[in-house]
C-alpha positions as CSV (number, residue, x, y, z in Angstrom):
1,M,-3.8,-18.9,-11.2
2,R,-7.3,-18.5,-10.5
3,K,-9.5,-17.1,-13.6
4,R,-10.7,-13.4,-12.4
5,Q,-14.5,-13.1,-10.9
6,G,-17.2,-11.4,-13.1
7,K,-17.7,-9.4,-9.5
8,P,-15.0,-9.8,-6.7
9,N,-15.3,-10.2,-3.2
10,L,-13.8,-7.3,-2.0
11,P,-13.1,-5.6,1.6
12,D,-15.4,-2.6,2.8
13,T,-12.0,-0.6,2.4
14,V,-11.9,-0.9,-1.1
15,T,-13.6,1.8,-3.4
16,E,-14.4,0.9,-7.4
17,L,-13.5,3.3,-10.3
18,G,-14.6,2.9,-13.9
19,T,-12.4,4.9,-16.4
20,E,-14.1,6.0,-19.4
21,D,-12.7,3.0,-21.8
22,G,-14.5,0.5,-19.4
23,C,-10.9,0.1,-17.1
24,K,-11.4,-0.7,-14.1
25,V,-9.3,0.7,-10.5
26,Y,-9.6,-1.4,-6.7
27,L,-8.6,1.9,-4.3
28,V,-7.6,0.6,-1.1
29,G,-7.6,2.4,1.8
30,T,-5.3,1.3,4.4
31,A,-3.5,2.3,7.4
32,H,0.5,2.3,8.0
33,F,1.0,-0.8,10.3
34,S,-2.0,-2.2,10.1
35,E,-3.0,-5.8,10.4
36,S,-6.5,-5.8,9.0
37,S,-5.4,-3.1,6.0
38,R,-2.6,-5.8,4.9
39,K,-4.9,-8.7,4.8
40,D,-7.3,-6.1,2.7
41,V,-4.6,-5.4,0.3
42,V,-4.4,-9.6,0.2
43,K,-7.4,-9.9,-0.1
44,T,-8.2,-7.4,-3.3
45,I,-5.5,-8.9,-5.2
46,Q,-6.6,-12.8,-4.6
47,E,-10.0,-11.6,-5.9
48,V,-9.3,-9.2,-8.6
49,Q,-6.4,-10.6,-10.3
50,P,-4.8,-7.2,-11.3
51,D,-2.6,-6.6,-14.7
52,V,-1.0,-4.4,-12.5
53,V,-0.2,-3.8,-8.8
54,V,0.3,0.1,-8.3
55,V,1.9,1.1,-4.2
56,E,1.7,4.6,-3.0
57,L,4.4,5.7,-0.6
58,C,4.7,9.0,0.9
59,Q,8.3,10.8,0.7
60,Y,10.3,9.5,3.9
61,R,9.3,5.8,2.7
62,V,10.3,6.2,-0.3
63,S,14.0,8.2,1.0
64,M,14.3,4.9,2.8
65,L,13.8,2.7,0.0
66,K,17.1,4.6,-1.5
67,M,18.9,4.1,1.5
68,D,21.8,1.0,1.4
69,E,21.8,-1.5,4.3
70,K,24.1,0.3,6.6
71,T,22.6,4.0,6.2
72,L,19.2,2.2,7.1
73,L,20.3,0.1,10.1
74,K,21.8,3.4,11.7
75,E,18.8,5.4,10.9
76,A,16.9,3.1,12.5
77,R,19.4,2.8,15.8
78,E,19.2,7.0,15.6
79,I,14.9,7.2,16.2
80,N,13.5,9.5,18.4
81,L,10.3,11.5,18.8
82,D,11.4,13.9,16.7
83,K,12.3,12.4,13.7
84,L,8.4,10.1,15.0
85,Q,6.8,13.2,14.1
86,Q,8.9,14.7,11.5
87,A,7.7,11.4,9.8
88,I,4.2,12.0,10.5
89,K,3.6,16.1,9.4
90,Q,5.0,14.9,6.2
């Protein structure tokens, strides 16, 4: 494991926020299914070596995580334009 750097080399999609007690938060702007977003997240984690990583998920993705494999496969087979539009609106 690498030692943390004083000033990490971060992608342009990253905003560094500071707290009153000196903690730093690195907010990575991403787009779903974007390869460049995935690379930005990986680079940020490698550069920062954070103690904690938090992932924000929309309600639709949270509900997918709660499904068992059989239900998830059934939902995937039954996907249609209406379901996709509803997921985007959420």
